C-alpha positions as CSV (number, residue, x, y, z in Angstrom):
1,M,-55.2,-30.4,-36.2
2,I,-56.7,-33.7,-35.2
3,S,-55.3,-35.5,-38.3
4,I,-51.8,-33.9,-37.6
5,F,-51.8,-35.2,-34.0
6,A,-53.0,-38.7,-35.2
7,M,-50.2,-38.8,-37.8
8,K,-47.7,-37.7,-35.1
9,N,-48.8,-40.5,-32.7
10,K,-48.7,-43.0,-35.5
11,L,-45.1,-42.0,-36.3
12,I,-44.1,-42.2,-32.6
13,N,-45.6,-45.7,-32.3
14,Y,-43.9,-46.8,-35.5
15,D,-40.5,-45.4,-34.3
16,Y,-41.0,-47.1,-30.9
17,N,-41.7,-50.5,-32.5
18,M,-38.7,-50.2,-34.8
19,I,-36.5,-49.2,-31.8
20,C,-37.7,-52.3,-29.9
21,K,-37.0,-54.6,-32.8
22,Y,-33.5,-53.2,-33.6
23,S,-32.8,-53.3,-29.8
24,L,-33.7,-57.0,-29.7
25,L,-31.4,-57.6,-32.7
26,V,-28.4,-55.6,-31.2
27,G,-29.0,-57.2,-27.8
28,T,-28.9,-60.7,-29.2
29,I,-25.7,-60.0,-31.1
30,F,-24.1,-58.6,-27.9
31,L,-25.2,-61.6,-25.9
32,T,-23.7,-63.9,-28.6
33,I,-20.3,-62.1,-28.6
34,S,-20.3,-62.2,-24.7
35,I,-20.8,-65.9,-24.6
36,V,-18.2,-66.5,-27.2
37,T,-15.6,-64.4,-25.3
38,V,-16.2,-66.2,-22.0
39,F,-16.5,-69.8,-23.1
40,G,-14.6,-70.1,-26.4
41,D,-11.5,-72.2,-26.3
42,T,-11.4,-74.6,-29.3
43,L,-10.1,-74.6,-32.8
44,G,-12.8,-74.5,-35.6
45,K,-10.5,-76.0,-38.2
46,F,-10.6,-79.5,-36.5
47,D,-14.4,-79.9,-37.0
48,P,-15.9,-81.6,-40.0
49,V,-16.8,-78.9,-42.6
50,E,-20.5,-78.2,-43.1
51,P,-21.9,-77.0,-46.5
52,I,-23.2,-73.5,-47.0
53,F,-26.9,-74.3,-47.8
54,T,-27.3,-78.0,-47.0
55,E,-28.0,-79.0,-43.4
56,E,-25.0,-80.9,-41.9
57,A,-25.3,-84.5,-40.6
58,F,-23.0,-84.1,-37.6
59,L,-23.6,-82.4,-34.3
60,E,-22.2,-79.0,-33.4
61,K,-21.9,-76.6,-30.5
62,T,-21.9,-73.2,-32.2
63,L,-23.0,-69.6,-32.2
64,E,-23.6,-68.2,-35.6
65,F,-24.5,-65.0,-37.3
66,D,-25.8,-65.2,-40.9
67,V,-26.8,-62.6,-43.5
68,G,-28.8,-63.8,-46.5
69,I,-29.7,-61.7,-49.6
70,E,-32.3,-62.9,-52.1
71,N,-33.3,-61.4,-55.4
72,Q,-37.0,-61.9,-56.0
73,D,-39.5,-60.7,-58.6
74,K,-40.0,-57.0,-58.0
75,E,-38.2,-56.9,-54.6
76,K,-35.1,-57.9,-52.7
77,S,-35.0,-59.4,-49.2
78,V,-32.3,-59.4,-46.5
79,E,-32.5,-61.9,-43.7
80,I,-30.4,-61.8,-40.6
81,D,-30.2,-65.0,-38.5
82,I,-28.7,-65.4,-35.1
83,I,-28.3,-69.2,-34.4
84,G,-27.2,-71.1,-31.4
85,S,-26.9,-74.9,-30.9
86,W,-25.7,-77.1,-28.1
87,I,-25.0,-80.9,-27.7
88,F,-26.5,-83.0,-24.9
89,G,-25.2,-86.5,-24.1
90,N,-23.1,-86.7,-27.3
91,R,-26.2,-87.7,-29.3
92,L,-28.7,-84.8,-29.2
93,E,-28.3,-81.3,-30.5
94,L,-30.8,-78.6,-29.7
95,G,-30.9,-75.4,-31.7
96,L,-32.6,-72.0,-31.8
97,N,-32.7,-69.6,-34.7
98,V,-33.8,-65.9,-34.2
99,P,-34.4,-64.4,-37.7
100,F,-35.0,-60.8,-38.7
101,E,-35.9,-59.9,-42.3
102,Q,-36.1,-56.7,-44.3
103,R,-38.0,-56.6,-47.6
104,I,-37.0,-53.9,-50.2
105,P,-39.6,-53.6,-53.0
106,D,-38.7,-52.0,-56.3
107,D,-41.7,-49.7,-55.7
108,G,-42.7,-48.7,-52.2
109,D,-41.2,-48.5,-48.7
110,S,-39.0,-51.2,-47.2
111,V,-40.2,-53.1,-44.1
112,F,-38.3,-54.8,-41.3
113,D,-39.5,-57.2,-38.7
114,L,-38.9,-60.3,-36.7
115,S,-39.6,-63.4,-38.8
116,D,-40.6,-66.9,-37.7
117,L,-38.6,-68.2,-34.7
118,E,-37.2,-71.7,-35.2
119,I,-36.4,-74.5,-32.8
120,S,-34.7,-77.8,-33.8
121,A,-33.6,-81.1,-32.5
122,Q,-31.0,-83.3,-34.1
123,L,-30.4,-87.0,-33.1
124,L,-27.1,-88.6,-34.1
125,I,-27.8,-92.2,-35.2
126,C,-24.4,-93.3,-36.4
127,C,-21.1,-91.9,-35.1
128,P,-17.5,-91.8,-36.4
129,S,-15.5,-95.0,-36.6
130,F,-11.9,-95.9,-37.5
131,N,-10.1,-93.4,-39.7
132,D,-13.2,-92.4,-41.7
133,L,-16.0,-90.2,-40.4
134,L,-19.6,-91.4,-41.1
135,F,-22.5,-89.4,-39.7
136,I,-26.2,-90.2,-40.0
137,S,-28.7,-88.1,-38.1
138,L,-32.4,-87.2,-37.9
139,I,-33.5,-83.6,-37.6
140,G,-36.9,-82.2,-36.6
141,N,-37.7,-78.5,-36.7
142,F,-40.6,-76.2,-35.9
143,L,-41.1,-72.6,-36.9
144,F,-43.4,-70.5,-34.8
145,P,-45.5,-68.0,-36.7
146,T,-44.0,-65.0,-35.0
147,G,-43.6,-62.9,-38.2
148,D,-45.9,-60.4,-39.6
149,Q,-48.0,-61.5,-42.6
150,N,-49.0,-57.9,-43.4
151,K,-45.4,-57.2,-44.2
152,N,-44.9,-60.5,-46.0
153,I,-42.3,-61.5,-43.4
154,G,-43.1,-64.9,-42.0
155,G,-46.2,-65.4,-40.0
156,T,-47.2,-68.7,-41.5
157,G,-44.9,-71.1,-39.5
158,E,-43.6,-74.4,-40.6
159,W,-42.7,-77.9,-39.4
160,G,-40.6,-80.6,-40.9
161,F,-38.0,-83.3,-40.5
162,S,-35.0,-84.6,-42.4
163,L,-32.6,-87.5,-42.8
164,N,-29.0,-86.3,-43.1
165,S,-25.9,-88.3,-43.9
166,G,-22.3,-87.3,-44.2
167,Y,-19.2,-89.2,-45.1
168,F,-15.7,-87.7,-44.6
169,F,-12.5,-89.6,-45.6
170,N,-8.9,-88.7,-45.7
171,V,-7.3,-88.0,-49.1
172,A,-3.6,-88.9,-49.2
173,D,-3.3,-87.9,-45.5
174,I,-3.6,-84.3,-46.5
175,A,-7.2,-83.3,-45.9
176,Y,-10.8,-84.6,-45.6
177,F,-13.1,-84.9,-48.6
178,G,-16.7,-84.7,-47.6
179,L,-19.9,-85.9,-49.2
180,Q,-23.2,-84.9,-47.5
181,L,-26.8,-85.6,-48.4
182,E,-30.0,-84.1,-47.0
183,I,-33.5,-85.5,-47.6
184,A,-36.2,-83.4,-45.9
185,Y,-39.9,-82.8,-45.7
186,S,-41.6,-79.5,-44.7
187,Q,-45.1,-78.3,-44.4
188,Q,-46.7,-74.9,-44.0
189,L,-48.2,-74.5,-40.5
190,R,-51.0,-72.1,-41.5
191,L,-52.1,-70.2,-44.6
192,T,-51.7,-66.5,-45.3
193,D,-54.8,-64.3,-45.3
194,E,-54.4,-64.0,-49.1
195,Q,-54.3,-67.8,-49.5
196,K,-57.5,-68.2,-47.3
197,Q,-59.3,-65.6,-49.4
198,M,-58.3,-67.4,-52.6
199,A,-59.5,-70.8,-51.3
200,D,-62.8,-69.4,-50.2
201,M,-63.3,-67.5,-53.5
202,L,-62.5,-70.6,-55.6
203,G,-64.4,-73.0,-53.3
204,I,-61.4,-75.2,-52.9
205,S,-59.8,-76.8,-49.8
206,R,-57.4,-74.8,-47.7
207,T,-54.3,-76.8,-48.7
208,R,-51.1,-76.1,-46.9
209,E,-47.9,-76.2,-49.0
210,K,-45.8,-79.4,-48.6
211,D,-42.2,-79.6,-49.9
212,V,-39.7,-82.4,-50.4
213,I,-36.1,-81.2,-50.2
214,W,-33.1,-83.1,-51.5
215,N,-29.7,-81.5,-51.3
216,L,-26.2,-82.9,-52.1
217,A,-23.0,-81.2,-51.1
218,L,-19.3,-81.8,-51.8
219,T,-16.5,-80.3,-49.6
220,Q,-12.7,-80.5,-49.8
221,Q,-10.4,-79.0,-47.2
222,Y,-7.0,-77.4,-48.1
223,I,-4.2,-75.5,-46.5
224,N,-4.2,-77.3,-43.2
225,N,-8.0,-77.4,-43.2
226,R,-8.2,-73.6,-43.3
227,L,-9.7,-73.3,-46.8
228,T,-12.7,-75.4,-47.9
229,P,-14.6,-74.9,-51.3
230,V,-18.1,-76.2,-51.4
231,I,-20.3,-77.3,-54.4
232,E,-24.0,-78.1,-53.8
233,L,-26.9,-79.3,-55.8
234,L,-30.2,-78.1,-54.2
235,G,-33.6,-79.5,-55.1
236,T,-37.0,-78.5,-53.8
237,S,-40.2,-80.3,-55.0
238,I,-43.5,-78.7,-54.1
239,V,-45.7,-81.7,-53.9
240,D,-48.9,-80.1,-52.7
241,A,-50.0,-76.5,-52.9
242,L,-53.1,-74.3,-52.8
243,D,-52.3,-73.1,-56.4
244,R,-51.7,-76.2,-58.4
245,E,-49.5,-74.2,-60.9
246,E,-47.0,-73.8,-58.1
247,E,-46.4,-77.5,-57.8
248,G,-43.2,-78.8,-59.4
249,T,-39.5,-79.0,-58.8
250,I,-36.9,-76.2,-58.4
251,L,-33.3,-77.2,-59.0
252,E,-30.5,-74.8,-57.9
253,L,-26.7,-74.9,-58.1
254,G,-24.7,-73.5,-55.2
255,F,-21.0,-72.6,-54.8
256,G,-19.3,-71.4,-51.6
257,I,-16.2,-71.4,-49.4
258,W,-15.3,-71.7,-45.8
259,V,-12.2,-69.9,-44.3
260,I,-10.6,-70.3,-40.9
261,P,-8.8,-66.9,-40.9
262,F,-7.2,-66.7,-37.4
263,S,-4.1,-68.4,-36.1
264,D,-4.2,-71.2,-33.5
265,K,-2.8,-68.9,-30.9
266,S,-5.4,-66.3,-31.4
267,V,-8.4,-66.0,-29.0
268,L,-10.5,-66.0,-32.2
269,N,-9.1,-69.3,-33.5
270,A,-12.5,-71.0,-33.5
271,I,-14.2,-68.6,-35.8
272,G,-15.1,-69.7,-39.3
273,L,-16.3,-67.4,-42.1
274,G,-18.4,-68.7,-45.0
275,A,-19.9,-67.3,-48.1
276,G,-22.0,-68.8,-50.9
277,V,-24.2,-68.1,-53.9
278,K,-27.0,-70.2,-55.4
279,F,-29.0,-69.8,-58.6
280,P,-31.7,-71.8,-60.3
281,I,-30.9,-74.0,-63.2
282,T,-34.5,-74.9,-64.1
283,E,-37.3,-72.8,-65.6
284,R,-39.3,-72.9,-62.3
285,E,-37.4,-70.0,-60.6
286,A,-38.0,-69.4,-56.9
287,S,-35.6,-66.4,-57.2
288,S,-33.0,-65.2,-59.6
289,S,-30.1,-65.6,-57.2
290,S,-29.4,-65.9,-53.4
291,Y,-26.3,-65.0,-51.4
292,L,-25.4,-66.2,-47.9
293,F,-22.7,-64.9,-45.6
294,R,-21.9,-66.9,-42.4
295,A,-19.8,-66.2,-39.3
296,R,-19.7,-69.0,-36.7
297,Y,-17.9,-69.8,-33.5
298,D,-17.3,-73.6,-32.8
299,F,-17.2,-75.0,-29.2
300,N,-16.7,-78.6,-30.4
């Protein structure tokens, strides 16, 4: 009887925790929709087009809802991101990302939890001039270790910075062609328990992973700026890691598209929908493939 009651209490606590986490997710989505309904009054198609995976160089006032699916060795993961950003003084953008993740192993039960919360600041160094649009900006970001390491959902945190540039120019007075470049550095904030045990067992220093990221994206707007295909070359070089065998470069190729589906007279005219896929083109595979679906509302 005691074991039965203990199991029942454990299930009740588990259900309560799951209800709280899903309630937080639903509440954040509801708040996002409410803000969009009250304040939205612009056209998303007049903004420069950002890539799907590469960080954009220009500033944005947006509310965004993303769903990412990643195929990994022996498991799949689904990440839901609720992202908000706002511009202050025409030069500074502050952002917040609330991520949730579900891991679905081939063998075993799936787990769901809040991942690492992210805050970011983007400073615009160079602004548009004449008929062409040139953007250069610096971005700093910090991920709080709010996830759960026991579920392999975040919990390690991260900090980093990047230099981003974007050049948009008019092609035959029809649409804007865009070329965007991101060069970034990121470092693990703290080790996982497994990494700590490995370091202690091998008698080596507790090295935090350090990455250098370099991404290149090409965009071209069509049909009155309502349809934009995207091609991206995505590189990640692991320059320092606890396990030296993990060091090296991962190169991926990404394809995507942005669509502005609603008419200018619609209350939803500032909504943009994006979708993309990326896959490795080198032998060092971080995953077999990744998919990202994005829905955003522009206040610019």
